BASE-916422 format. One record per residue (C-alpha): x, y, z; residue number from 0. Coordinates in steps of 0.001 Angstrom, whole numbers, plus 500000, padded with zeros to 6 digits. Each point is the difference from the previous one (the first is absolute). Example, Ala and Ser with C-alpha at 12.3 -4.5 7.8 and 13.67 -1.06 7.14 Angstrom:
   east  north     up nupa
 512300 495500 507800    0
 501370 503440 499340    1
This chain:
   east  north     up nupa
 322752 212814 913650    0
 500524 503999 499113    1
 499706 500952 497225    2
 503154 500140 497763    3
 500073 503556 497962    4
 502734 498333 497817    5
 498081 497150 499064    6
 498226 499825 496747    7
 496632 502060 499663    8
 496707 498483 499285    9
 498079 500651 496318   10
 497202 501701 502060   11
 502899 502674 501397   12
 501892 500658 496758   13
 496567 500593 498104   14
 499199 502467 503247   15
 503512 501794 499797   16
 499324 500105 495552   17
 496608 501698 500435   18
 501077 502320 502581   19
 503009 501162 498107   20
 497699 500939 497140   21
 497450 502183 501742   22
 502385 502711 501390   23
 499222 503494 500269   24
 501305 502778 498058   25
 502839 500644 501551   26
 501398 503551 499823   27
 503493 501878 499440   28
 501461 503279 500065   29
 502983 500390 497909   30
 502554 501873 498510   31
 500217 499184 495895   32
 503154 501895 498016   33
 500296 498617 496028   34
 503007 501813 497671   35
 502012 499591 496960   36
 503065 498048 500548   37
 502422 498041 498064   38
 498422 499079 497129   39
 503203 497839 499881   40
 500601 498937 503843   41
 495308 498678 498972   42
 501799 497088 498272   43
 502272 499356 501269   44
 498136 499140 503316   45
 496729 497932 498018   46
 500651 496296 500007   47
 498452 498537 496374   48
 497449 499528 498801   49
 499325 503370 501771   50
 500709 503608 498225   51
 500097 503439 500110   52
 497180 502302 498740   53
 500346 502801 498397   54
 500619 501862 502819   55
 502790 499991 502407   56
 498369 500118 503067   57
 500372 499387 503279   58
 497761 499454 503524   59
 499996 500434 503728   60
 496984 498969 502278   61
 499906 499845 503694   62
 497169 500051 501716   63
 499131 499175 503583   64
 497384 497631 499674   65
 496890 498815 503143   66
 499775 496995 500695   67
 497792 500117 503185   68
 502698 499149 502917   69
 502854 499823 497736   70
 500763 503089 497856   71
 502628 499416 497462   72
 502596 502151 498244   73
 500427 498695 496143   74
 502196 501256 497008   75
 500543 498846 496512   76
 502594 501850 497732   77
 499437 499216 496432   78
 500308 500702 496704   79
 497947 499537 496563   80
 499983 497176 497162   81
 497794 497784 498463   82
 498860 496334 499330   83
 498619 499448 496254   84
 497004 502692 499939   85
 500299 500351 503594   86
 501688 503453 502326   87
 500405 499576 503069   88
 502627 500908 503022   89
 502564 497375 500894   90
 501747 500538 503152   91
 503410 500164 500936   92
 499136 500116 504305   93
 496844 499699 501873   94
 501419 500694 503724   95
 497240 499331 502453   96
 499791 500250 503789   97
 498523 497397 501595   98
 501737 495771 498951   99
 496067 498910 499865  100
 500304 502620 495863  101
 502292 498216 498514  102
 498758 496298 500794  103
 496473 500335 497900  104
 502156 502289 496721  105
 502682 497916 500392  106
 499457 496252 500174  107
 496665 500783 498308  108
 500814 502705 496715  109
 503586 500199 500249  110
 499889 503468 501264  111
 504177 501490 500512  112
 498645 500774 503687  113
 502670 500847 502662  114
 500144 501080 503640  115
 500642 503406 500464  116
 498566 502997 501134  117
 497465 502349 498437  118
 498418 502794 501305  119
 497950 503003 498552  120
 499477 503701 501978  121
 497397 502959 499717  122
 499850 502650 501990  123
 497594 502480 498358  124
 501615 500158 496668  125
 502668 499003 500739  126
 500863 496427 498183  127
 503146 498058 500926  128
 499878 496103 499061  129
 503104 497523 499715  130
 501278 496517 499247  131
 503000 498616 502600  132
 502185 496574 500318  133
 503292 499607 501258  134
 499413 503505 501935  135
 500363 501417 496110  136
 496614 501853 499051  137
 500507 499790 496322  138
 496910 501607 498966  139
 498374 503054 501163  140
 497246 502152 499066  141
 499308 503554 501576  142
 498322 502853 499419  143
 496427 501977 500315  144
 496126 499251 499432  145
 499357 502642 497158  146
 496397 499008 499607  147
 497069 497451 499445  148
 499934 498666 496862  149
 497330 497793 498296  150
 499209 496558 501011  151
 499818 497174 497389  152
 498336 497532 499113  153
 500919 496500 501093  154
 501892 498684 498086  155
 502107 496046 499405  156
 504032 500053 500016  157
 502552 497853 499708  158
 503341 498823 501485  159
 502316 497760 498822  160
 500969 497192 501917  161
 502600 497341 500010  162
 499959 496658 501735  163
 502836 497375 500618  164
 501250 498275 502790  165
 504481 500073 499589  166
 500361 495876 500006  167
 501036 498633 502646  168
 504040 499111 499049  169
 500728 503959 499292  170
 499611 499007 496846  171
 497278 501591 497701  172
 496432 499269 501027  173
 497804 497151 501517  174
 497605 500576 496640  175
 499221 501970 497371  176
 498891 502891 501157  177
 497083 502629 499759  178
 498343 503133 497992  179
 497661 501333 502034  180
 497267 502684 499124  181
 498996 501464 503524  182
 496532 501782 499198  183
 498630 502872 502344  184
 496775 501512 500372  185
 501023 503821 501304  186
 497319 501967 501696  187
 500772 503749 501039  188
 498433 502256 502495  189
 502552 503044 500417  190
 502409 501228 497602  191
 502541 502731 499925  192
 502424 501701 498596  193
 504051 500524 502444  194
 501937 502276 498349  195
 503795 499002 500943  196
 502608 496863 498486  197
 501494 497043 500734  198
 503419 499296 501232  199
 501239 496651 498717  200
 503597 499270 502456  201
 502480 496675 499717  202
 499627 496873 501324  203
 501365 496825 499033  204
 497224 498352 500920  205
 497293 502060 498344  206
 502109 501853 497319  207
 496639 501646 498314  208
 502348 503332 499382  209
 500974 498099 496430  210
 496689 501125 499240  211
 500412 503754 500060  212
 497560 502801 500048  213
 500070 501768 496252  214
 496816 501347 501001  215
 497184 500403 502589  216
 496882 498619 498926  217
 497783 500051 502881  218
 499590 499590 503639  219
 497399 499424 501794  220
 498043 499339 503304  221
 496525 497673 500595  222
 497773 497233 501394  223
 499932 497699 498640  224
 499061 495901 499710  225
 499765 497487 498198  226
 499718 495934 499157  227
 502610 498031 497996  228
 500170 496051 498006  229
 502540 498985 498259  230
 500022 497991 496621  231
 503487 497322 498729  232
 499541 501201 496306  233
 503412 498009 499054  234
 502594 498194 500635  235
 503599 501263 500197  236
 503361 499576 499158  237
 502079 499560 502531  238
 503104 500508 497917  239
 498987 503914 498709  240
 498522 500331 504126  241
 503106 498760 502332  242
 502334 503357 499247  243
 497168 502255 501250  244
 499786 497695 503565  245
 502015 501772 502041  246
 496592 502739 500035  247
 497926 498052 502445  248
 503403 499070 502108  249
 502336 502320 502330  250
 502531 498462 497494  251
 503543 500633 501916  252
 501175 500057 496689  253
 499016 503682 500360  254
 502170 501422 501225  255
 502662 499758 497516  256
 497880 502432 498307  257
 500681 503834 499560  258
 497847 502959 499405  259
 498867 500817 496421  260
 502313 502105 498388  261
 499603 504154 501366  262
 498260 499365 503298  263
 500346 501596 502981  264
C-alpha cells in the first residue's frame, strides 16, 4: 500500500523533524518599528491580570517583511508596554500575518494573538510607508523619510507576554486553566536607520488600536534584524480574570456595538 500521508509518523521521523527545526539558519527581516507614549488609562485597560502597566505608557507597532526562503512573509505586531513582576516586556494586542502557516505555531504553541491580514513595507529611496490592514482598513500606518544611520545595538533579549488558552467546547469559559507565557527573543541587528515621520491610527471595529492614541512620538526606525525565540509557561491564570479579555483574540461580533472613542474624528 502506498504511504498514507495522514497516517502516524514513526518515532524516527518525529525526531528528525525536531532536529531540523532546532537548526534553522538566521532568518532576516526588514522592518519598521514605531514607539510612542499613549494614554496610560488605555494601557491599563487592555492588560489582563497579572500583567501591569510600566512606568511609561508606551505603545509599539512593528511591520516587517521576513525573508523566508521561497515563502516571503509579512509579519506585524501592535503591542503595549507591560510588566509581570519584575520582568518588563510587551503585550501584543494583535499580530497580523500574511500566511496561515505563520499563524499555526504562534497561536497553538505560544498563544500569540495572530490573525490573517495585510502587511506592507514599501521603500522608494528615503521615503518609507508601512501599514497593517484587515477587513479593508489600514488600521495603523507609519510613513516618513529616512533621516540617517543609527549605531547598531548589541544583541539583546526581549520579552513578550502571551496568554495561551482554549475556549470551552460548550462556549462557556475555557477547557482548561489558561497559562501566561513569557516569549524570550534574542535579537541581532545588522542595519538600523532613523525615520522622520508620523503614525496614523484609523478606526476599525475589529482592530480598535485607535483607542491607544499617539500622545508623543518616541522614535521610528527601519532596520534589518534576526531573532530566535523560546517560550516559558510561568504561571497558571485565574480563568475568571482572563475571560473579560478573550475578545482581544478574535473578531468579536459584539464589537460592532462599540462606538469610537470620544473626541475621535
